C-alpha positions, 0 to 999 in steps of 0.5 A: 203739954198745954197745947195737947190739952187744948187739942184733946179738949177740942177733939172731945167737943167736936166728938160730942158735937158730931154725936149730938147732930147724928142723934137729933138728926138721924131721922133725916139720914134714915128717912130721906123724905119729901112731902107731896101736896094733898091735892097732887094728882098721880100720873100713870096710864095703868088703871089704879086707885089711890089709897088713904089708910088710917092707923090706930093713932090717926096717921094717914098712909097714902098708897097706890093700887095698880090693877090688872084685868085678871091678876095672878095675885098682888105684890105689896111693894115697900120702897127704899128710903129716898123718894115717894110713890110719885116716883116709886109708882113707876116701878110698881106700874112696871111690875104690874104690867110685866108680870100680871099682878096687882101692885100696891106701893105705899109711902111711909110717914113723912113721905109724899102724902102720908102723915103721922108721927114717926115711931118705930113700931107704929111705922112697921105696923103701918105695913100691916094695914096694906096687907089687910087691905090686900086680903080684901081682894086676894087669898093669903097665898096670892100675896107677895111682899117685896121690900127694897133696901129700907123697905125690907124692914117693913116687908119682913115685919109684915110677913113675920106677923102672918107667915103667908104668901111669899117674900122678896128682898132686894138690896136689904140690910141685916139691921139698921144698927149694922149699917150705922156701925159700918158707916160710923165705926167711931160712934157708939151707935148701939146707944144712939140709934132710935130705930132698931129695924132688924131683918136678921131677927125677923128672917129667922121667924119666916118660913114662907118661900123667900127670894133675896136679890143683891149686887156684889158691888153694893157699897151702901149695903154690902153683898154679905148682908144678902148672904147672911140673910139667906143663911139665917132664913128659916124658909124651906124654899129660898134662893139668893140671886147674885147680881155680879157687879151690881151696885145698890141702885143699878141692878135693873141695868143688869137686865138679863140677870136681874129680870131673869131673877124676877121672871123666875119669882113671878112667872111660875 
């Protein structure tokens, strides 16, 4: 019996240690960010402008605005949890040139050149700065908000606040809590999670045309997330684009289906 008590005590200590590590280091798991030097020069061939937008709390958000001669509108692109706009800018540039839209792609706090203390509401509201910036050049109905993976939380927050334009979600989860419970089913994630991003609540309040793209083999954010978001959506015009066999990070490899989906959204 003594060995059993020691084993249980060791397991309890291990559990507490794991819980402590996940609680205090969860930001590093959620935001896989790296910084860029303040004098870093972005290298893109398409005409672009570097943006520095200031939040109410003094945070500075860095972004890029890719520009077309006669743009159809503007896409606000909210990227995933890994990489900065020196990388995501390549996709922003491709979207801009392929579809004839201006594109704004921006970094969250702690990513690239963006600075500021991370707090959930403040981070979400940072996206509204780029929406207001876009309104200086385009009408509301010309603005498309596009969120990929983690970026979907920012995209739905922007659109929920305005309910204008169109919304595109790619490989986006229902909520951060759902993902945490899926990855760590043995932990009380409901009480540990500091960030409660939730597309499942936002999507119910959004009535603008909504388009959801998701791969059936996505192991990080399973396909069911896209299906449920589609069913929860209050939009009259909505469509779920299913990429058969698509994983979380390889949808563009299914060129015909993936770009076919984007073509139907942006070439109309």
